[in-house]
Phi, psi and omega in degrees: 000328183298335179288346188248355183206153173227139181244158176218159180070185189295136176294341182265005181302139182287347181232131175251140180255129170287095190261034177299338182299337182294339183262012178241157176297144188278089170254202191308299183294321180294323178296317177304309183299316180297314184295315182287313182298323180296331179278350177258007181303136182093339178260338187233164174248125178266140172235126181223157173295151177290336182218166179296121178241107184252161176059221183303324180296319178294318179293323178297315177301315185290319184277331188251319184270317185302317181304321179291318181294330183265000184303140178094357178221168173283134178260131170252119177251109192268003192228052172067011182208169181165169181284124184295329184285346182270106182276331175280076189210140169248127181246136170265124178251122181270325178194169173235046183301319179299337176280314185281328182219068180297339182293345180276358185232167173295157182299320182291318179297312181297318181296319180298311184284336175290337171274314190293311188298313177297317182295319183293311184292330178284326182276334184294153179290322179207157181234134172255131175248148186269000177201163175295325178299311180296320178303313182295323180292320180296314180298313183291317186287326187248003176067034181277153173289137183305325182289349179278349187237120178251150176260127170232112183290149172297164175249179174239126182298142186297342179287347179277090179221160177301137183249161182285163177300323180296316178297318180298315181296321180297317181291319178300319179294317180297324181273354179075026180284140174298155182279066179228157170299153182217149168265139189240140166236134176233127178161172177287156183261077181233163190306317185292342180285346170067042176296328177300315179295321179295316181292325175296318176299322182296329177296338176272331181279316191302317179297333181271340180227065186295343181269003179248139177250161174255121180255123181247118184243129178167178176294137188298329183232036177073007176080357183198147177286351183284341183276140176295154179297141177289124187281073179253113183279321183213130178278121179290167180290157178079020180245133181233122177263124180268341193075196182293135178245133180296150181307322184297335182267346186295317181303317179292323179295316174300311187299329183277353186280144172296319179201148175257130183241129185219081187270044185297146178277339184198128174220143172276335172216287181103075181294318185304317177298322178294318178297320179297316177301320180295336179267008178076028182255131174301144186236135169243126179212184191272147167289149172090179191042223185270348193294317178294330175295321183286313187274339180056222182276006187277348185236163169273128181258136184233163171278110186294341180268006179238099181303329178297322178297318178295314182297316181299320180294317178300315181296323178299312182291319181297330185270349188231104177296323181293322177296314179300319179297316179294321179293323176298316181296312182290328177294314179296328179289336184275332192291338181301338179288348180254094191227124183293328177297317177295318180299318180293319180296316178295319179297317181295323177298319178293313181296318179298315179299314184288335176279356179087018180269151178279000000 
């Protein structure tokens, strides 16, 4: 058993954390788990694999080994997955995309989660959703009682703040960006992120703004082989791909952008638009799913399936300094509601209650 798990904190802790997220690269869901779990240190016991276990090996560890290791305490599984046989469990659900859009994934990935998500949420003692949108989808799709699902919003890490021109220039130089103003996209390159729509929109923007480039930052292949290839036939001019950017460089990259564009087709929360607002960057994002809930009136909302809508919004911000200034102000005013300390405190109240603690 020692080859398959490592534990931390008191063996007598009333709550055990499914800490499989530690062996994966820190993207959206993993960042959530890391931020909240780190603030619960000393109150919980973490159990993680000794090594990275991906695909079937990871699911085998989670479904077969973890229940025994977590026996006697409440298990918190923070990343859309968990052992179905463990009923004393609180699960955080970020989205149910494999249920709503299985066509965006490989057949095996979609089939696994189309079985797992309904079974997990029905068997778990309680469910945490990261947005009102996700809560409503979980309740409707799986027939859960509303009182079984609580909303705890994601936070924004404190390092996401407006950065100086010097910091911005250093990061641009390190990433090899040309010395031009830029429109920024940050996220994985997978079908639901709608890179095809963004690049099509860019073909309409670029001739009118030849001195501005589009910078696309993210994992080169969506972070996983399970995602279908992004259907991009031809990269238009003025587009620069950075590949994966370390967390330490993201605040400056956000801060230096003329505007941040995130035309995703589906999000359970959508951290990048919130992070961009925290860095004082105007945001353009999609109507619908959770995104309009996150950005509120601080962003321009577009139809993600209409490249003209995306292009018009980019051109509006690029042409109006006053609009950009107002969007920066309203964005910065909105971000205090997204706080990891608050998220951890709310999560602990739920976990304590479900563990039978006063």
